[in-house]
Structures are given as C-alpha cells and as structure tokens.
C-alpha positions in Angstrom: -2.4 -25.8 -21.5 -5.5 -28.1 -21.2 -8.5 -26.6 -22.8 -10.5 -27.7 -19.8 -9.2 -24.9 -17.5 -10.1 -24.4 -13.9 -12.4 -21.5 -14.9 -14.3 -23.8 -17.2 -14.5 -26.5 -14.6 -15.7 -24.0 -12.0 -18.5 -22.9 -14.3 -19.4 -26.5 -15.2 -19.3 -27.6 -11.5 -21.3 -24.5 -10.4 -23.9 -25.1 -13.1 -24.1 -28.8 -12.2 -24.4 -28.0 -8.5 -27.2 -25.5 -9.1 -29.0 -27.0 -12.1 -29.1 -30.7 -11.2 -30.6 -30.3 -7.7 -33.0 -27.7 -9.1 -34.1 -30.0 -11.9 -34.5 -32.9 -9.5 -36.5 -30.6 -7.1 -38.6 -29.5 -10.0 -39.2 -33.0 -11.2 -40.1 -34.4 -7.8 -42.2 -31.3 -7.1 -44.0 -31.9 -10.4 -44.4 -35.6 -9.6 -45.7 -34.8 -6.1 -48.1 -32.1 -7.2 -49.3 -34.3 -10.1 -49.9 -37.2 -7.7 -51.7 -34.8 -5.3 -53.8 -33.3 -8.1 -54.5 -36.8 -9.5 -55.6 -37.9 -6.1 -57.8 -34.9 -5.7 -59.3 -35.4 -9.2 -59.9 -39.1 -8.4 -61.5 -38.2 -5.1 -63.5 -35.5 -6.8 -64.6 -38.1 -9.4 -65.7 -40.5 -6.8 -67.4 -37.8 -4.9 -69.3 -36.8 -8.0 -70.4 -40.4 -8.6 -71.4 -40.7 -4.9 -73.4 -37.5 -5.2 -75.1 -38.8 -8.4 -75.7 -42.2 -6.7 -77.2 -40.4 -3.7 -79.4 -38.2 -5.8 -80.7 -41.1 -7.9 -81.1 -43.4 -4.9 -83.1 -40.7 -3.2 -85.3 -40.5 -6.2 -85.7 -44.3 -6.5 -86.1 -44.8 -2.7 -88.8 -42.2 -2.7 -90.5 -43.9 -5.5 -90.1 -47.3 -3.8 -91.4 -46.0 -0.5 -94.4 -44.3 -2.1 -95.3 -47.4 -4.1 -94.9 -49.6 -1.0 -97.2 -47.2 0.8 -99.7 -47.2 -2.0 -100.1 -51.0 -2.4 -100.4 -51.4 1.3 -103.3 -48.9 1.7 -106.7 -50.4 2.5 -108.0 -49.1 -0.8 -105.6 -51.1 -2.8 -105.7 -54.2 -0.6 -109.5 -54.3 -0.8 -109.6 -53.6 -4.5 -107.2 -56.5 -5.2 -109.8 -59.0 -3.8 -112.7 -57.4 -5.7 -113.9 -57.1 -9.2 -113.5 -53.7 -10.6 -115.6 -52.3 -13.4 -117.2 -49.0 -14.5 -120.0 -49.5 -12.2 -117.6 -49.1 -9.3 -116.6 -45.7 -10.6 -115.9 -44.3 -7.2 -113.3 -47.0 -6.3 -111.7 -46.6 -9.8 -111.6 -42.9 -9.4 -109.9 -43.2 -6.0 -107.4 -45.7 -7.3 -106.6 -43.5 -10.2 -106.1 -40.5 -7.9 -103.8 -42.6 -5.7 -101.8 -43.8 -8.7 -101.4 -40.3 -10.0 -99.5 -39.4 -6.9 -96.6 -41.5 -8.2 -96.4 -39.5 -11.4 -94.6 -36.2 -11.1 -91.6 -34.4 -12.6 -89.7 -35.2 -9.4 -90.2 -39.0 -9.5 -89.8 -39.0 -13.4 -92.5 -41.8 -13.5 -94.3 -41.8 -16.8 -96.8 -44.6 -16.2 -98.1 -46.6 -13.2 -99.8 -50.0 -13.7 -101.9 -51.6 -11.0 -103.3 -55.0 -11.9 -105.1 -57.9 -10.3 -104.7 -61.0 -12.3 -107.0 -62.9 -10.0 -109.8 -60.4 -10.3 -108.9 -59.7 -13.9 -108.6 -56.0 -14.0 -105.8 -53.5 -14.7 -105.4 -49.7 -14.4 -102.7 -47.6 -16.3 -102.5 -44.3 -18.2 -105.2 -45.5 -20.6 -107.7 -46.3 -17.9 -109.4 -49.5 -16.7 -109.2 -52.7 -18.7 -109.3 -56.4 -18.1 -106.0 -58.0 -17.3 -106.5 -60.7 -20.0 -107.1 -58.1 -22.6 -103.9 -56.1 -21.8 -101.5 -56.7 -24.6 -98.4 -56.2 -22.4 -99.6 -58.7 -19.7 -96.8 -61.2 -20.4 -94.2 -58.8 -18.9 -96.4 -58.4 -15.8 -96.8 -62.2 -15.5 -93.0 -62.4 -15.7 -92.7 -60.0 -12.9 -95.3 -62.0 -10.9 -93.3 -65.2 -11.4 -90.1 -63.7 -9.9 -89.2 -64.7 -6.4 -88.5 -61.1 -5.3 -91.4 -59.1 -4.1 -89.7 -55.9 -5.5 -87.6 -55.8 -8.6 -86.0 -53.1 -10.8 -85.8 -54.1 -14.4 -84.9 -52.4 -17.7 -87.3 -53.3 -20.5 -88.0 -52.1 -23.9 -90.5 -49.4 -23.7 -92.9 -50.9 -26.3 -93.2 -54.0 -24.1 -94.7 -52.1 -21.2 -96.0 -48.8 -22.5 -98.5 -47.9 -25.2 -97.8 -45.6 -28.1 -99.8 -42.9 -26.4 -97.4 -42.6 -23.6 -94.8 -39.9 -23.7 -92.1 -42.5 -22.9 -92.7 -44.3 -26.1 -90.1 -42.0 -27.7 -87.5 -43.5 -25.3 -86.4 -47.0 -26.3 -86.0 -48.3 -22.8 -87.7 -47.8 -19.5 -86.9 -48.9 -16.0 -89.7 -50.7 -14.3 -90.2 -50.9 -10.5 -92.5 -53.9 -9.9 -94.0 -54.8 -6.6 -96.2 -57.8 -5.9 -99.2 -57.4 -3.6 -100.4 -58.1 -1.0 -97.1 -57.4 0.4 -97.4 -59.6 3.6 -99.4 -62.4 2.0 -97.8 -65.5 0.7 -100.4 -65.6 -2.1 -99.8 -62.7 -4.4 -103.0 -61.6 -6.3 -101.8 -58.5 -8.1 -98.9 -56.3 -9.1 -98.0 -52.6 -9.2 -95.5 -51.3 -11.7 -94.0 -47.9 -12.2 -92.2 -47.1 -15.5 -89.4 -44.5 -15.7 -88.1 -43.7 -19.2 -84.3 -44.0 -19.2 -84.3 -40.7 -21.1 -85.7 -39.0 -18.0 -83.0 -40.4 -15.7 -80.3 -39.7 -18.3 -81.0 -36.0 -17.8 -79.6 -36.4 -14.3 -76.1 -37.4 -15.7 -76.2 -35.3 -18.8 -74.2 -32.4 -17.3 -71.2 -30.8 -18.9 -68.2 -32.9 -17.8 -64.9 -34.2 -19.0 -66.0 -37.7 -18.1 -68.5 -40.1 -19.6 -70.9 -41.3 -16.9 -73.4 -44.2 -17.1 -75.3 -46.5 -14.8 -75.1 -50.3 -15.1 -77.2 -53.0 -13.6 -75.8 -56.0 -11.7 -75.1 -57.8 -15.0 -73.1 -54.8 -16.4 -75.9 -53.8 -18.7 -76.2 -50.1 -19.5 -79.3 -48.7 -17.7 -78.7 -45.0 -18.1 -76.5 -43.2 -20.6 -76.5 -39.7 -22.1 -76.5 -41.3 -25.5 -79.8 -43.2 -25.7 -78.7 -45.6 -28.4 -76.2 -47.2 -26.0 -78.8 -48.0 -23.3 -79.5 -51.7 -23.0 -76.2 -52.9 -24.4 -73.5 -54.8 -22.4 -70.6 -52.7 -21.3 -67.9 -54.9 -22.9 -69.9 -54.9 -26.2 -69.6 -51.1 -26.3 -65.8 -51.4 -26.1 -65.4 -49.4 -22.9 -63.8 -52.4 -21.1 -62.5 -55.8 -22.1 -64.5 -58.7 -20.8 -61.6 -59.7 -18.6 -61.8 -56.3 -16.9 -65.4 -56.5 -15.8 -64.4 -58.5 -12.7 -62.7 -55.3 -11.4 -66.1 -53.7 -10.9 -67.1 -56.2 -8.1 -66.1 -53.9 -5.3 -68.3 -51.2 -3.6 -66.2 -48.5 -5.2 -62.9 -48.1 -6.9 -60.7 -46.7 -9.6 -58.4 -48.3 -12.1 -56.7 -47.7 -15.4 -58.1 -49.5 -18.4 -56.0 -51.9 -20.3 -55.6 -49.6 -23.2 -54.1 -47.0 -20.8 -56.0 -44.2 -22.3 -58.7 -43.7 -19.7 -59.3 -44.1 -16.0 -62.4 -45.9 -14.7 -64.2 -44.8 -11.5 -67.2 -46.6 -10.1 -69.5 -46.7 -7.2 -72.0 -49.5 -6.5 -75.4 -48.7 -5.0 -76.3 -50.9 -2.0 -80.0 -50.1 -2.7 -80.4 -51.9 -6.0 -76.9 -53.1 -6.9 -76.6 -50.6 -9.7 -73.1 -49.5 -10.7 -72.5 -45.8 -11.3 -69.4 -45.6 -13.5 -67.4 -42.9 -15.2 -64.8 -43.0 -17.9 -62.3 -40.2 -18.1 -59.6 -39.7 -20.7 -56.1 -39.5 -19.2 -55.4 -36.3 -21.2 -58.3 -34.6 -19.3 -57.2 -36.0 -16.0 -53.6 -34.9 -16.5 -54.4 -31.5 -17.9 -53.8 -29.7 -14.6 -50.7 -31.8 -14.0 -49.4 -30.8 -17.4 -50.1 -27.2 -16.8 -48.3 -27.4 -13.5 -45.5 -29.3 -15.3 -45.1 -26.5 -17.9 -45.2 -23.9 -15.2 -42.6 -25.7 -13.1 -40.4 -26.1 -16.2 -40.6 -22.4 -17.0 -39.8 -21.4 -13.4 -36.9 -23.9 -13.3 -35.5 -22.6 -16.6 -35.8 -19.1 -15.3 -34.0 -20.0 -12.1 -31.4 -22.0 -14.1 -30.7 -18.9 -16.2 -30.3 -16.8 -13.1 -28.1 -19.5 -11.5 -25.9 -19.8 -14.6 -25.5 -16.0 -14.6 -24.6 -16.0 -10.9 -22.3 -18.9 -11.3 -20.6 -17.2 -14.2 -20.2 -13.9 -12.4 -19.2 -15.6 -9.1 -16.7 -17.9 -10.9 -15.2 -15.0 -12.7 -14.7 -13.0 -9.5 -13.3 -16.1 -7.7 -11.1 -17.0 -10.6 -9.7 -13.5 -11.2 -6.9 -13.7 -8.6 -6.1 -17.2 -9.9 -6.0 -15.8 -13.4 -3.7 -13.0 -12.4 -1.4 -15.4 -10.5 -1.5 -17.8 -13.5 -0.6 -15.1 -15.9 2.4 -14.1 -13.8 3.5 -17.7 -13.6 2.9 -18.7 -17.2 5.0 -15.7 -18.5 8.0 -17.4 -16.9 7.2 -20.8 -18.3 8.2 -21.6 -21.9 5.2 -22.6 -24.0 6.7 -25.9 -24.9 6.9 -26.9 -21.2 3.4 -26.0 -20.3 2.1 -29.4 -21.5 -1.5 -30.6 -21.2 -2.0 -29.2 -17.7 -4.5 -26.8 -16.2 -3.7 -23.7 -14.3 -3.6 -25.2 -10.8 -1.4 -28.1 -12.0 0.9 -25.8 -13.8 1.2 -23.4 -10.9 1.5 -26.3 -8.5 4.5 -27.6 -10.5 6.0 -24.1 -10.6 5.5 -23.6 -6.9 6.9 -27.0 -6.2 10.0 -26.1 -8.3 10.1 -22.8 -6.6 10.0 -24.3 -3.1 12.6 -26.9 -4.1 14.7 -24.0 -5.4 14.1 -22.1 -2.2 15.1 -25.1 -0.2 18.2 -25.6 -2.2 19.0 -21.9 -2.0 18.4 -21.9 1.7 20.8 -24.8 2.1 23.3 -23.0 -0.2 22.7 -19.8 1.6 23.3 -21.4 4.9 26.5 -22.9 3.6 27.6 -19.6 2.1 26.6 -17.8 5.2 28.9 -20.0 7.2 31.6 -19.3 4.7 30.9 -15.6 4.7 31.0 -15.6 8.5 34.3 -17.5 8.5 35.7 -15.0 6.0 34.5 -12.1 8.1 36.1 -13.5 11.3 39.2 -14.2 9.3 39.4 -10.6 8.2 38.6 -9.5 11.7 41.4 -11.5 13.3 43.8 -10.4 10.5 42.8 -6.7 11.0 41.7 -6.1 7.4 38.1 -5.1 8.3 36.9 -1.5 8.6 35.0 -0.5 11.7 31.8 0.2 9.9 32.1 -3.1 8.0 32.6 -4.9 11.3 29.4 -3.5 12.8 27.4 -4.2 9.7 28.6 -7.8 9.5 27.9 -8.4 13.3 24.3 -7.3 12.7 24.0 -9.4 9.5 25.2 -12.6 11.1 23.3 -12.0 14.3 26.4 -11.8 16.5 25.8 -8.4 17.9 23.4 -9.6 20.6 25.8 -12.3 21.6 28.5 -9.6 22.3 26.3 -7.4 24.5 26.5 -9.3 27.8 30.2 -10.0 27.5 32.5 -8.1 29.9 35.7 -9.8 28.9 36.9 -11.6 25.8 39.9 -13.7 24.9 41.3 -15.5 21.9 42.6 -19.1 21.9 44.9 -20.3 19.2 45.2 -24.1 18.9 47.6 -26.1 16.8 48.4 -29.8 16.3 52.0 -30.4 17.4 53.3 -33.3 15.4 51.9 -36.1 13.3 55.1 -38.1 12.8 54.8 -40.2 16.0 51.0 -40.7 15.7 48.8 -43.2 13.7 47.8 -40.4 11.4 49.2 -39.4 8.0 49.5 -35.9 6.6 46.5 -36.6 4.3 44.4 -36.9 7.5 45.1 -33.4 8.5 41.9 -31.8 7.2 39.8 -34.5 8.8 41.6 -34.0 12.2 41.1 -30.3 12.0 37.4 -30.9 11.4 37.2 -33.3 14.4 39.0 -30.9 16.7 36.6 -28.1 15.6 33.6 -30.3 16.6 35.2 -31.1 20.0 35.8 -27.4 20.7 32.2 -26.3 19.7 30.7 -29.1 21.8 32.8 -28.0 24.9 32.1 -24.3 24.7 28.4 -23.2 24.6 27.4 -21.2 21.5 26.4 -18.1 23.6 30.0 -17.9 25.1 32.0 -18.0 21.8 32.2 -16.8 18.3 32.2 -19.5 15.6 35.5 -21.3 15.4 37.6 -20.7 12.3 40.9 -22.2 11.0 43.6 -19.8 9.8 46.7 -21.6 8.4 45.9 -24.9 10.3 45.4 -22.9 13.5 42.0 -23.0 15.3 41.0 -19.6 16.4 38.4 -19.3 19.1 37.1 -16.0 20.5 35.5 -16.7 23.9 33.5 -14.1 25.9 32.0 -14.1 29.4 29.7 -11.9 31.4 32.0 -12.3 34.5 33.2 -9.1 36.0 36.1 -10.6 37.9 39.0 -10.8 35.5 40.9 -13.3 37.7 37.9 -15.7 37.7 37.7 -15.3 33.9 41.3 -16.2 33.4 40.9 -19.3 35.7 37.9 -20.4 33.7 39.8 -20.0 30.4 42.8 -22.0 31.7 40.6 -24.8 33.0 38.8 -24.8 29.7 42.0 -25.2 27.7 43.2 -28.0 29.9 39.9 -29.9 29.3 40.3 -29.2 25.6 43.7 -30.8 25.6 42.5 -33.7 27.6 39.5 -34.4 25.4 41.5 -34.1 22.2 44.1 -36.5 23.6 41.4 -38.9 24.7 39.3 -38.9 21.5 41.9 -38.4 18.9 45.2 -39.5 20.6 46.8 -36.2 19.6 48.9 -33.6 21.4 47.9 -30.0 20.8 49.2 -26.7 22.0 47.1 -23.7 22.9 48.0 -20.1 23.0 46.0 -17.7 25.1 45.8 -14.0 24.4 45.5 -11.2 27.0 41.8 -10.4 27.9 40.2 -7.5 26.1 36.8 -5.9 26.1 36.5 -4.3 22.6 36.1 -6.4 19.5 38.3 -4.0 17.6 41.2 -5.4 19.6 40.5 -8.9 18.3 43.3 -8.7 15.6 45.8 -7.8 18.3 44.6 -10.6 20.5 44.9 -13.1 17.6 48.5 -12.0 17.0 49.2 -12.5 20.8 47.8 -16.0 20.6 49.9 -16.8 17.5 53.0 -15.2 19.2 52.4 -17.4 22.3 52.4 -20.6 20.2 55.8 -19.7 18.8 57.3 -20.3 22.2 56.8 -24.1 21.7 60.4 -24.1 20.4 61.5 -23.7 24.0 58.6 -25.3 25.9 58.0 -28.3 23.7 54.7 -29.9 22.6 51.3 -30.2 24.3 51.6 -27.0 26.2 49.3 -24.2 27.1 50.9 -20.8 26.8 49.2 -17.6 28.1 50.6 -14.5 26.5 50.9 -12.7 29.8 53.7 -15.2 30.8 55.9 -14.1 27.9 55.3 -10.3 27.8 55.1 -9.4 31.4 51.3 -9.0 31.1 51.5 -6.2 28.5 49.7 -6.2 25.2 51.8 -6.8 22.1 53.1 -3.7 20.3 52.0 -4.9 16.9 52.1 -2.3 14.2 48.8 -1.5 12.5 48.7 -1.6 8.7 45.5 -0.6 6.8 45.4 -3.8 4.7 41.7 -3.3 3.8 42.3 -0.1 2.0 45.3 -1.5 0.2 43.2 -4.3 -1.1 40.5 -1.9 -2.3 43.2 0.2 -4.1 44.7 -2.8 -5.9 41.2 -4.1 -6.9 40.2 -0.7 -8.3 43.4 -0.6 -10.3 42.7 -4.0 -11.7 39.3 -3.0 -13.0 40.7 0.4 -14.3 38.4 2.4 -12.0 40.5 5.5 -11.5 38.0 7.3 -9.2 37.7 4.4 -6.8 41.5 3.8 -6.9 42.3 7.4 -6.0 39.6 7.4 -3.2 41.2 4.2 -1.8 44.6 5.8 -1.9 43.3 8.8 0.1 41.7 6.6 2.7 44.9 4.5 3.0 47.0 7.6 3.6 44.5 9.1 6.0 44.4 5.8 8.0 48.2 5.7 8.2 48.9 9.3 9.1 46.1 9.6 11.7 48.1 7.3 14.1 50.8 8.9 16.2 54.1 7.0 15.6 57.7 7.5 14.7 58.6 8.8 11.2 60.4 5.6 10.3 57.1 3.7 11.0 55.3 5.9 8.4 58.0 5.1 5.9 57.7 1.4 6.6 54.0 1.6 5.7 54.7 3.6 2.5 57.4 1.1 1.5 54.9 -1.8 2.0 52.3 -0.1 -0.2 54.9 0.6 -2.9 56.0 -3.0 -2.8 52.5 -4.2 -3.4 52.1 -1.8 -6.3 55.4 -3.0 -7.7 54.2 -6.6 -7.5 51.1 -5.6 -9.4 53.2 -3.9 -12.0 55.2 -7.0 -12.5 52.0 -9.0 -12.9 50.8 -6.7 -15.6 54.1 -6.9 -17.4 54.9 -3.2 -17.2 58.7 -2.5 -17.5 60.1 -0.9 -14.4 61.8 1.7 -16.6 58.4 2.9 -17.7 57.6 3.9 -14.1 61.1 5.2 -13.0 62.6 7.1 -15.9 64.7 9.3 -13.5 68.0 8.3 -12.2 66.6 7.8 -8.7 64.7 4.7 -7.9 61.1 4.9 -6.8 62.1 3.9 -3.3 64.6 6.7 -3.1 62.1 9.2 -4.4 59.5 8.1 -1.8 61.8 8.3 1.2 62.7 11.9 0.4 59.1 13.0 0.8 57.6 14.1 4.2 54.3 15.9 3.3 51.2 13.7 3.0 49.7 15.7 0.0 53.0 15.5 -1.8 53.2 11.7 -1.2 49.6 11.3 -2.4 50.3 13.3 -5.6 53.5 11.2 -6.2 51.7 7.9 -5.9 49.0 9.1 -8.1 51.3 10.4 -10.9 54.3 8.2 -10.7 52.8 4.8 -9.9 49.1 4.5 -10.1 48.4 6.5 -13.3 50.8 4.4 -15.5 49.4 1.1 -14.2 45.8 2.4 -14.7 46.6 3.3 -18.3 47.8 -0.1 -19.1 44.8 -1.8 -17.5 42.4 0.6 -19.2 43.9 -0.1 -22.6 43.7 -3.8 -22.0 40.2 -3.5 -20.7 39.0 -1.6 -23.7 40.4 -4.2 -26.0 38.8 -7.0 -23.9 35.4 -5.3 -23.7 35.3 -4.6 -27.4 36.3 -8.1 -28.3 33.7 -9.5 -25.9 30.9 -7.4 -27.3 31.9 -8.3 -30.8 31.7 -12.0 -30.0 28.3 -11.6 -28.4 27.0 -9.6 -31.5 28.4 -12.3 -33.7 26.4 -14.9 -31.8 23.2 -12.8 -32.1 23.7 -12.3 -35.8 24.1 -16.1 -36.4 21.7 -17.5 -33.8 18.9 -14.9 -33.6 16.4 -17.6 -34.8 16.8 -19.7 -31.7 16.3 -19.2 -28.0 19.6 -17.4 -27.3 20.2 -16.1 -23.8 22.9 -13.9 -22.3 23.6 -16.7 -19.8 24.5 -19.0 -22.6 26.8 -16.4 -24.2 28.5 -15.7 -20.9 29.0 -19.5 -20.5 30.6 -19.7 -23.9 33.0 -16.8 -23.2 33.7 -18.2 -19.7 32.8 -15.0 -17.9 30.3 -14.2 -15.2 26.8 -13.4 -16.3 26.6 -10.0 -14.6 30.1 -9.0 -15.7 29.2 -9.8 -19.3 25.9 -7.9 -19.0 27.6 -4.8 -17.7 30.3 -4.9 -20.4 27.8 -5.4 -23.2 25.6 -2.5 -22.1 28.6 -0.3 -21.6 29.9 -1.0 -25.1 26.5 -0.9 -27.0 24.5 1.4 -24.9 21.6 -1.1 -24.6 21.0 -4.3 -22.7 21.5 -7.7 -24.4 17.7 -8.4 -24.5 17.0 -5.0 -26.1 19.7 -5.5 -28.7 18.5 -9.0 -29.5 14.9 -7.7 -29.8 15.8 -4.9 -32.1 17.9 -7.2 -34.3 15.0 -9.6 -34.6 12.7 -6.7 -35.4 14.9 -5.5 -38.2 15.1 -9.1 -39.5 11.3 -9.2 -39.4 11.0 -6.0 -41.4 13.4 -7.5 -44.0 11.4 -10.7 -44.2 8.1 -8.7 -44.6 9.6 -6.7 -47.4 11.6 -9.3 -49.3 9.6 -12.5 -48.8 5.9 -13.6 -48.9 6.2 -15.6 -45.7 3.0 -15.4 -43.5 3.4 -13.4 -40.3 2.9 -16.6 -38.3 6.0 -18.2 -39.9 8.0 -15.1 -39.4 7.1 -15.1 -35.7 8.1 -18.7 -35.4 11.4 -18.1 -37.1 12.1 -15.3 -34.6 11.3 -17.7 -31.6 7.9 -16.1 -30.8 5.8 -19.0 -29.5 2.6 -16.9 -29.9 2.2 -14.8 -33.1 0.0 -12.4 -31.2 3.0 -11.5 -28.9 5.1 -10.7 -32.0 2.2 -8.6 -33.5 1.8 -6.7 -30.3 5.5 -6.0 -30.0 5.8 -4.9 -33.6 2.8 -2.6 -33.3 4.2 -1.2 -30.1 7.5 -0.1 -31.7 6.3 0.6 -35.3 2.8 1.8 -34.6 1.3 -0.6 -37.1 0.9 -4.3 -37.5 3.3 -6.5 -39.6 0.6 -7.0 -42.2 0.0 -3.2 -42.5 3.7 -2.6 -42.7 4.0 -5.1 -45.7 1.0 -3.5 -47.4 2.4 0.0 -46.9 5.8 -1.0 -48.4 4.1 -2.7 -51.4 2.0 0.3 -52.1 5.0 2.6 -52.1 6.8 0.2 -54.4 3.9 0.4 -56.9 
C-alpha cells in the first residue's frame, strides 16, 4: 500500500489548513502592527521635533521681541545719536540696566552688545569702550553691512566674546544682531546678543534613542549635544551624503538614509529657517516591532501546536471507521494485489468489484430464480410437490399475493400440431416455443396468470380470475384461447391446439388440471389439428379420476439411498407409506403403488450393479412376497430389511472407499504443495467435485477442516525447519506463504505459547 495513506494526508491537509492561514495571519498582523507602530514612532519623532522647535522658537522669539523692544526705546534711540562717556554715567547706567534685562537663565544670553559706530561707543559685559578700540568690531561691522536688519548667525566665540565671558568655554555662539534705528534708512548702531551653543544644546541633550541637532539654512550644525561637531557641515560629519541634502528642503519630512541603517526626521522653523533634525537607528525604531514579532511568533507556534494536536486527534477519530473498514477489506485482498494504492483507492476497487459481483450475481440470481420458479411450477403440475413446500415456494417467489384475489383457476395446455407442411424445420422448434411463450405472456396480463412453462414441448399456462360467475369465466377463457390461436397463426404461420382443464379454486388441484389439459390434447387424433378442446366436452364435465402417487417422497427415498443416509432413507419410506395409505382407495390400488415403488428400487439396484439374487435369496420373487402382505407395518419392515438395507450397504461401502480415496488425494496435495497458495477450491477442481461436497467429506474423514489441517501441517513444517535449519524466521514465513512475517509469529505464538525464535532457542538449549 502507498506509504502516503489517507490518514497521513488527512493530518498533512489539516495541518496545512490550520497552519498556513495562521502563519499568514500572524505575518500580516505583524506587518500591520509594525507599520502602525512605525507610523506612531515616526509621528512621535516628528512631534518631539516640533515640540523642540516650538520651545526653541519661543525662546528665540522672546529674545528677538525683547531686543526689538530695547532698541526702539527712547533711551536707546537718543543714545545712538549722542556721544557716551563716563561723564554721562546716568545714561550709561540706564543702558546697562536695560541690556541686563536680556541676560537671564531663561533667554540663555551670555553677552549683549550695544554699539554706535557713528558716535563711537560700545557697551558689553566689560563695560563702556570706544567702538574703534573694540577688538571684535570687525564682526559687528560685518553685521552692519548685511542687508537684513535682523540676522541669526553662528560665530566662533572668540570672535565676539572676551575671555572673561562664561561663554568662552563654548567654541561657538549664536548671535542675534539687530541694526538701529529700526525704522531709519540710515543705520547708526547695532545691538547683538550672544547665546553660547552649549546653553542651547542643553535643550536637546535629553536621554533619547535618537541623535538630535539643529542646522542653519546652509545645513551647518548650529546645536549638537557633542560640542565638537558644532559648526561643521552635515555631510562632512557623515550623517548624510551630499546628494541627500536636497531631501531636507521641505517644511518637514522623514526618509531612510542611503545606507539604510537610520531614519531621518526633520522639521524646518519658519522663524529663522533652522532645521531641527533627528537621526534614529533602525534597530531602535524597530525594537517594538521586533518584540511584537517575537510575541506573535510564540503565540502562533503555541496555536500551531494546539492545532496540530487537535488535527491529529480529530483525524484519528474521523479515520477510525475508515481504518476498521480498511482492515476488514485488506484481510480479503492478497498482499501482492494491493499495489501502490491508498486505503480509499483500494476500498474503492474492492467495492467496485463487489458491486460488479453483486450485479453479476443479481443477474445470475434472476436467471436462476426464473429457472427455480419454472422447476417449482413443473413439480406443481406433475404433483411431486409437498403442501408445505408449495406454500413456502409461493411466498419465496412472490406468487401468494397474486393468488389471493382469484376465485377460479384453469390450466391451458398448448402444443404445436405439425411442422412438416410449414416453412420451419425441426431445428427451429426451440425458437418457435420461445416465440409462442412471448405471445402468450403479452396477451395475458401478469396479474392474471402464473409464469408460463414448457413441459415436454407443451406450454402450460395457469390462468386465474377474480370473477365469481363461472360461466363468464369459461367464456373469457374460450375467447382467450381463440385469440391465442389467431395471433400465433398470424405472427408465426403455425397451427396450434389448446387443451382446457376444468376450473378449480385450490392450487393443490393444479396437477389434476394439468393432466386434464394433457388428456384433452390427446383427442386431436379424432378432431384433427388447430383445435381447442375443453376437458368438460370429453368427460361429461367431471374431473379426471387420476390416481395420486407420492412421487416427491419416492425421490427423497432414492436420493437418501444414493448418499447412504440410512436415517433419511427410512424416514422417507415412512412418509411415502403414510401418504399412500392415508387415501381411501381399493386394495389393488395400494398394491399398484407398492409395485411402482419396488420397480424404482429395482432399477436403482440394477444401476448399482447389485445381483438380483442378493436381494431375493428365497424361492419367491420380491413381487410375490410384496403382494402377500396387507399390514402397513409389515410392509415397511419388509422394504427396510429386504430391499433398502442391502442397497444401502453397497452404497455405504462404495462411499467409504470414495471418501477415503478423496481425502488421501487431498492430503497428498497438501504434503507436496504446502509451500504455495493451495486452496480447497483448487483441490475440488482437480478432483472434479463440488467444493462444499469435498469440504464435508474431508472434515468427516479427518475430523478437521481443510484450512485447519493445512495450517497445522505448515506449523509442523515450521517447527521442523526451526530445529533442523538455520533459516531466518522471515524466510520460513515466506516459504509457508505468509506474506507478513508478523502474522506467522502471531499464529505460532497463539498455538505454541512462544515465538518461533524462542522455540528454536529452547530446543538448542535442550540439545546442549
């Protein structure tokens, strides 16, 4: 059988149906959740950048607003147009106090410069000095030369601040410069606030999985937690390739860097065109996704294990009836014929063969049923059926219900007259009988007749009717016979004669009616051919006085003698005598029946080759002895002792010899062919006997069935091989026609109580 059985395929299919959708669901769920988490992470990253931008813009806007307010005050505006020295201490003090308002931990401003290059003075953290003497004045002049009134610029700290400033420890500072007066086309002075980048870096130096920085409009790093990277170009630091900088031109966005190891999120400030940017490693971004992926995988694996278990249990329960059915089927299939087929294919082939056999058997049974029905009707018309047998057969063939509505019955006997003057030959007789039978069955409805049979070239038809008027029934029958003659003459160009019995209402009288029909046909000698002869026209309407003879019991008696069954033979003799003597008749009629029985037994004696002298040793013949007896018990004893017993003895002796010879031949076959697939059917075929007959004879002679005898013989051979040879158990099993060594081992252990291997070891140990 194919190793991929239905059970295996059921488990594989069940696992595939449960696992594949589950894994697909887990995969798509993981993908969807990962995308969702990624989206939330990206949004969160942008939100963080926007929050940082908003906080820093708030700081810078506050600074810008405060400085704008400062330079537009009357104090500053007036001072720009005046000379300022120590003699104007009050004005200097007021300006210093106003400038101090810009410096606070909130604004993160480290130094504020207010200068008037026209009036040549400057104020910063170091106090008041002339503009020309200020060593950092070149940077201020650079700011004054810019077109923009307000500018944000990153500069090296030592170019704007003195060593005494706290910001000098920070390499770069961001400078907010505003020219004044604000509304005048002629700018006379400038105000500048410096913010060390280190102070602003503290705003983004929070624990985070991302690296955040701030760029100016030229992608120069303004703010970074690592101070040594401030002031460098972004592409020079290796965060992005030069070709990727163009992707930062939007207001905000996210993208994957070319090296695919980090994501870039950025937000651009509309206030000063700074870019707030973060770089996040992909491993950090996908950490939650990976956690969800592992969790999903573990859950899926757990569900897969549960599903596989349920599939296995469910498949086993569903497959169990198939397994039982398959085991029942495969036991009846030789292992060599199983082929490379699975259970369903094998069972399908067996069922197909079974249905074919059933169909064939049904056809055969239908044909045999028709033959059996014809035989039953034949015996019914000839009067050899017993009453109980007749009733049983009527029920068996479904004819009893057909008889119930019939009030009157009659039998028609139809014969072909002559073939000499027709176009037919004698060889056509069987075909003509068949054609006439078809015509009759087509003319008479099935519910009004018994099946038509042919007895010695005579069609016999039993017709019944539910009519209560006997005259009307007779008229119907006569008209029917005329139409039969007409149709047969028309279709076949044949003349037939029909005999009609007297009506009767009990089926037990069918044999008498048949004889009446046959007797009526005998009058064709006077009436000619093509006639219809009712029996009432030749016997004054009286039934025939046909003598009854129990032929059935006679046949049973002779058959019992042939098989040497003394008990059945004597029982049949008693039944025959009881059937004869229970009828009231004249003494000579009894003697006629007895002589008829003796004649049949004498014929049987001649068939067996028994000398007549062996039965009649006395001077009187058997016939003379029989006619001198008048008591039934004496007659029974005489038949039993003088006739039946000697014949039985001869048959018994012959039977014993035949049985013994037959059994010896079968045993000889077993002894010579035990190593092949020998069957009783094959033995019976060789001996030209019926299988069941041979089976009964063999069991009667040996006391065991053929299969038991063969199995025991093979077992003894196996023991002998185990003792005398070193053949493996597998080879011994193959020699004894066991297709599966396990079957041989189980059978051996069942009978001997031990396995073949143990049997060999035990014998070897005893020999030692």
